[in-house]
N, C-alpha and C positions, 0 to 999 in steps of 0.2 A: 504496500500501500505505500503510493507515493506523501510522506509530508506534509504537511498542509501547516503553515506559518499563522497561526488563528489571530496574530499581533499585527501583524503585515496585512493579512485578510482587513481589519478593521480601520489599518494605518496608525495603529497605537502602540507605542513605547513599552516595556515589560515595566516601567513602572506608573501605567496609568493606573488611575482609582477608579474603583467600582461608579460612581457617579458620570468619571468622562468614557468609559465604557458602555453606558448605558445612552448616556447624550450620542454617543458615536454611533452604534448601535441602531436606534430609534431611528437618527439623519437617514444613512446610509438605506435602511429596510424600507421608507418610502420613497428613498429614489429608484432602486431598484425593484422595486415590488411587480410583481406580474399585470397586475395591472392595469401599471403605468406602462410598462413596457410591453405589448402584447404583441407576439410574433418572436421575440428578440432573445435569444436562444442563452445568445450571451449573460445579458440581463439576468435572465429567469437563474443559472449558472453562478452567478454570481449572488445574487438572492440568495441559494441557497448554501453559498458558506461563509455568507453573513449572518445570518440564521443558527449557522452551526457552530461557530465561534463566537458568539453570546450564550449559546447555551454552553459553553467551554468558562469563558471567560467571566460571565455573568454572575456565576455561581462560586464563594471564596472558595469552598472548600474542593471543585471540579478544577479550576484555575490554580492551587495550592497541587495539586497530581498533576494536571498535564507542565507546570510549571520544573515537576522534578522529573516527569516521563515521558514527554514528549506527547506523540496519536497514541499511546499506549496508557495513557493516563487511567481509564476505565479500567484497567488489569493492575491499578497502584496496589490494592489490597492483597490479589495474590502473590505479589512480587513481593511487596514485605513481609507476607507470614512465611514465602519461600525461604525468603533469606534468613527469618527465624529460625524454620525448622532445621535450613544446615546448618548451624550454626549449633543446634542442639544436638542434630545428630549426626554432624560432620559432611553433612550431604545435601540434598532438596526432596529427603524424606518419602512420602509416597504419590507423587505430583505425576500426573499423564499432561502430556501435550502430543495432540496429534497433529503435525501437519497439516495431511489430511482434509480435515475439519476445519481446518484453521486457518485456509491459506493467504490471508494476507495480515498476518501478525507480522511486526516487524524482526529485520534479526535482532534485538534488541532483547526481545521473547524466547527468540530461537537460543541465544546466546544464556539466559536463565535457565531455561529448561531443559535445551539441548535436542530437541526434536525428536522428544523417544520418551520411554515410561521410566518413571523410579520407583523400584521395587514392587515386589510381586501384590498381585489382588487391589492395585489401584486403581482409581477412575477417572475418567476424564474432570475436568475442570468447568464448570459449567459460570454460562457472563451473561451477564445483563446484556440488551440489547440498546443502544446510545439513544439519548430522547431526543426528540425535535423540537425544533421551535421555528413559529411561525408567526406571523401577523397581520389583522384582519381589520380590512380597515368597514367603518361604518358612518351612518348620518346621525344628528343626535336624536332626529326622526324616530330612526332604527330601533331605538333602545327601547321606546315606547310600548311594546310590544314582545312576548318570549314570541321567540319563532324559531323554526327551522333552516339549516343550511346544509349545504353539501358543498365540501371541501377537496379538492383532487390534489391531494400529495404524491409523488413519488407515484405517479399513473395510479394509483390507489383511491376510491372514492369515501369520504368516509362524512357523514350524516352528523351533525349536531347538532345541539339544542343551545339557543340562546336565552339566557334568563332577562326579561326586562331590565332596566334599571342598572344591563353594567356601567363601569367609568371608562373614563381613557386613561389606557394603559394596565388594566388592573389585565390578570392572565388567569386563563383557568386549564385545568390539567384534563385533559382525556386518556385515561387511561389505558394502556398497550397499544396505543396507536403510533407508539416510535418504530423504531430498528430492530428486525428481528434478533433474538439474542444467540450467543455462540455455544454449539455443544448442547443443544436445549434447553437453553436458561432463557429467560424471560423475556418475554420485547420489552422496549423501551416505554415511553410514554410522551405522548405531544403536547406542546403547551402554546397557548391563543393567547397572542397579545395582545387587547382591541385597541386601535384609532382608530377615535370619534370626530368627528368634524364639526367643530360648531358654527356653523352657518347662522344659526338663527340670531345671532349678537346676542349672547347669556351669556353669564360668567356660573361658572357651574360650582359647586361644592355640595357633593354627594347628591342628596334626590334634591337639594334644594336649588333653585334658579336665582338669578341676579341680572336687572335691567336697570339704567339709567335714562331717563325720558327728561325732553327736555319741554318744560310748559311757559308760554307769555305771561309778561310782567301780570297784564288785564286777569287772567286765568286763576294766576298763583291769589292776586288779591279780590278777585269779586268770589272767586269759584266757577267750578262749571263741568261738562263733562269729557270725556277725553275716550276715544278709540286704540286700546292693546290689543296689539298682536300675542298669541300665546301659541301654544303648541298643539290646542286642542281648539282652534280659531280664535275670531277675535271678541274681546270682551269690552263692555263698557265701564268706563272706568271713573268715578266720581273723585273731582278735586274739592277739596271744603274753602272755604273760604279763608282767607289770613293765612293759606300753606306757606310755610317758610323752607327757604332754597335750603336741600338736605334732607326736608320730610321721606319717611320711609312710610309705605302701605304694604301690609302685607296681601296677598291671594292664596287661602289656603286652598290647597291639593293642586295649585296648579302645576307643579312642579316635574321632577320624573318618576315613577314608581319607584318603587324601592325594593331594592336589590335581592329578588326572593321572597320579598313581604308580599302575599296576594290582596290587591285593591288598597293599597295603601301607595299614598305620593305625598313626595313632600312638596313645600310651597315655593310662591313663586314674589319676591320680594323687589317692591319698583320705587327707587331712588327720585324723587323731584328736583331738579335740575331749572330754578327759573331764569327764562333767558331775559337779558336784559332787552332794551328797545337801544337799535341803533340810527340815525342821522332823524332826529326829530323834526317834524318845520315846526314851524311860527307856532302854532295853535296849541300844538302836544305840548310844546314848550310851558307855555302859559301856563297849561293846565296843572304841570308839576309843581311851575312857581307858585301858582296860587296853594296846590297841596303843601308846599316847604312853608309859605307864609303861617300854616293852619300850628306849625311845629309836631307836622304829622313824623 
């Protein structure tokens, strides 16, 4: 198996922090995502490498193993166990390594296990398959209801259920849909990270939404009605007389669904920003001067 330098794939140094790895992964995943690069096999291959690199370097424990054992990081525990066994018994104990069953293992693995059996009655070591990572792009409207979606991964179709209320950057695990195990070991898992585009202009915190809207000065003083676009349609919003700049009103239940909580929703918080008039004409200026004379 050809060695792939995961740090080089992400364009990072070995000293990169967890935050730098996460930020770089998201940026590259968006750039090379198949949805944005249709029929581009080079971009698809790059996307797979980026996800593979993040799956290893984004996990502190896996990254530690990778730094120590390179592409054989998944077998780090077996290596360490073999070393301990060898120190105790003067050799490598009862491990078995079959080159026919694991032809893509590196020379490093062979150098440790010698390509054969160690001790009578030994059995082959089973290894768990590699975990896969992918990013799924959704809109804010997509998270309002629970829905099923079919993903294609390595030419295999996987049908998943996306619960309402998933958040941007949230990751869910689909057990057993990662890489195949070695020597009948268990398959790895599939981790899906959601990238949710906020095309409606709301700020989101959990299930709650936040929005700032401008209101004319006259409306703030005298009160009035405004039409506000929410995720489930327009609503009439009453502005009370003498509303102050920065005042906040709460629209209960107008947020997004709470994750995995049936029929529970967050709220929408609207902040009023009073818009001051510009380029007053003479008549308007005289009216404000008259108001000023009343010490308002």
